[in-house]
C-alpha positions as CSV (number, residue, x, y, z in Angstrom):
1,M,117.6,115.5,91.1
2,K,116.2,112.1,90.2
3,I,113.0,110.8,91.6
4,T,112.2,107.1,91.1
5,P,109.2,105.1,92.3
6,K,111.3,104.3,95.5
7,G,112.0,108.0,96.2
8,L,114.7,110.5,95.7
9,V,118.1,109.1,94.7
10,N,120.6,110.2,97.3
11,G,118.0,112.0,99.3
12,E,118.7,113.5,102.8
13,R,116.3,111.0,104.5
14,N,118.0,108.0,102.8
15,N,114.7,106.2,102.6
16,S,113.0,104.1,99.9
17,D,109.4,104.5,100.8
18,G,108.3,106.1,97.5
19,I,107.8,109.6,99.2
20,V,110.0,112.6,98.6
21,Y,109.6,115.4,101.2
22,F,110.6,119.0,100.5
23,G,111.0,121.7,103.2
24,N,113.1,124.7,104.2
25,T,115.1,123.1,107.0
26,E,117.7,120.4,106.9
27,T,116.1,117.8,109.1
28,S,115.9,114.1,109.0
29,T,112.3,114.4,107.8
30,N,113.1,116.1,104.5
31,D,114.7,114.5,101.4
32,F,115.5,117.9,99.8
33,S,116.0,121.2,101.6
34,L,114.6,124.4,100.0
35,P,116.3,127.8,100.7
36,E,115.5,129.0,104.2
37,N,115.5,132.7,103.2
38,V,112.4,132.3,101.0
39,S,109.3,133.5,102.8
40,G,106.2,131.3,102.7
41,L,107.9,127.9,102.8
42,G,107.1,125.4,105.6
43,S,109.6,123.2,107.3
44,K,107.9,120.3,105.6
45,H,106.2,122.0,102.7
46,F,105.2,119.4,100.1
47,K,105.8,115.9,99.0
48,I,106.0,114.0,95.8
49,F,104.9,110.4,96.0
50,Y,104.4,107.4,93.6
51,K,101.3,105.3,93.4
52,S,102.2,101.9,92.0
53,E,98.6,100.9,91.3
54,E,98.3,103.9,88.9
55,K,102.0,104.0,87.9
56,E,101.9,107.8,88.5
57,Y,103.5,110.5,90.6
58,Y,101.6,113.0,92.7
59,I,102.4,116.2,94.5
60,Q,100.7,117.1,97.7
61,D,100.9,120.3,99.7
62,L,101.4,119.6,103.4
63,E,99.5,122.7,104.6
64,E,102.3,124.2,106.7
65,S,102.4,127.6,105.0
66,T,101.0,129.5,102.0
67,G,100.4,126.5,99.7
68,T,102.3,124.9,96.9
69,F,102.4,126.4,93.4
70,L,103.9,124.9,90.3
71,Q,105.5,126.7,87.4
72,I,105.3,124.4,84.3
73,E,107.9,125.0,81.7
74,R,107.3,121.8,79.6
75,D,104.3,119.7,78.7
76,Y,103.6,117.3,81.7
77,V,100.5,115.5,82.9
78,I,99.9,116.7,86.5
79,F,97.2,115.6,88.9
80,I,96.3,118.0,91.8
81,V,95.5,116.2,95.0
82,S,93.6,118.3,97.6
83,I,93.0,116.7,101.0
84,R,91.3,118.9,103.5
85,S,90.4,117.9,107.0
């Protein structure tokens, strides 16, 4: 899987808007489909997007299910964005 500032290379949405959507259904609204047999995943679960002003990638939970959790196995700088309505 390769994510660039334009989005996911060869993603299912085939879009270059800088957003990569992950979910548990193969729909035209997701770039990458997660396994459907995993409980707690939403049909559109989270997104990774690029902010050109900051030249940084962000991950955002889309509040469809139980939340998005990260397991970090290497050293990365990650910013948590929480947007509540």
